C-alpha positions as a printed Julia matrix, in Angstrom:
88×3 Matrix{Float64}:
 51.59   87.56  128.45
 54.68   89.7   128.58
 55.24   93.09  127.02
 57.26   91.51  124.22
 54.35   89.22  123.31
 51.9    92.12  123.34
 54.14   94.31  121.19
 54.71   91.45  118.76
 50.98   90.83  118.5
 50.2    94.52  117.94
 52.98   94.79  115.35
 51.62   91.78  113.51
 48.08   93.2   113.62
 49.2    96.57  112.25
 51.15   94.88  109.47
 48.1    92.77  108.59
 45.87   95.84  108.4
 48.39   97.65  106.2
 48.81   94.71  103.83
 45.08   93.97  103.64
 44.09   97.58  102.95
 46.97   98.43  100.6
 45.33   97.36   97.3
 42.21   99.47   97.88
 44.18  102.48   99.11
 46.59  102.35   96.16
 43.71  102.06   93.69
 41.92  105.04   95.24
 45.1   107.06   95.2
 45.86  106.29   91.55
 42.31  107.09   90.44
 42.26  110.28   92.51
 45.54  111.56   91.11
 44.5   110.68   87.55
 41.18  112.48   87.84
 42.85  115.45   89.52
 45.26  115.74   86.62
 42.4   115.55   84.13
 40.52  118.23   86.08
 43.6   120.45   86.11
 44.13  120.02   82.38
 40.52  120.67   81.43
 39.87  123.25   84.18
 36.76  121.42   85.31
 36.74  122.02   89.07
 33.85  119.83   90.16
 34.57  118.53   93.68
 32.22  115.53   93.49
 33.64  114.19   90.23
 36.21  111.94   91.93
 33.87  110.03   94.24
 32.15  107.64   91.82
 35.31  106.52   89.96
 37.09  106.0    93.29
 34.24  103.92   94.66
 34.11  101.81   91.51
 37.89  101.32   91.54
 37.88  100.33   95.21
 35.04   97.83   94.65
 36.77   96.26   91.64
 40.15   96.03   93.37
 38.55   94.65   96.53
 36.73   91.99   94.51
 39.9    91.02   92.66
 42.14   90.94   95.73
 39.63   89.51   98.2
 41.4    86.16   98.43
 44.73   87.91   99.06
 43.25   90.04  101.84
 41.35   87.11  103.31
 44.46   84.96  103.37
 46.39   87.57  105.34
 43.55   88.09  107.8
 43.14   84.33  108.17
 46.88   83.9   108.84
 46.72   86.58  111.52
 43.7    84.93  113.1
 45.46   81.55  113.14
 48.5    83.15  114.76
 46.41   84.76  117.48
 44.44   81.57  118.16
 47.67   79.58  118.2
 49.1    81.91  120.81
 45.93   81.67  122.88
 46.04   77.87  122.69
 49.66   77.71  123.84
 49.19   80.35  126.51
 51.39   82.9   124.75
C-alpha cells in the first residue's frame, strides 16, 4: 500500500462520514436555529428547551434517510474490501 492509496482511502472514508451524517446534522441545525429564534422572539431563555425537539428531528431524519446512509456506507465497505482483495 502506497501513500497515494492510503490518502485515497482516508479521503473516501471522510467523504462517506460527511455524506452519511449530513442529513442528521442539517436537521439538528435547522431545528436549533428555529427554536433559538422562537426563544429570542418570546424571551423564553430556557437552555434545555432545544434538546427534545432536536432529538426527535434527528430520529425522524435518521429513520427516513437510513437507506441513503446505509447505501453510502455499504459502497465504502465494498470499495475497501475490493482493495483488500486485489492487494491495493
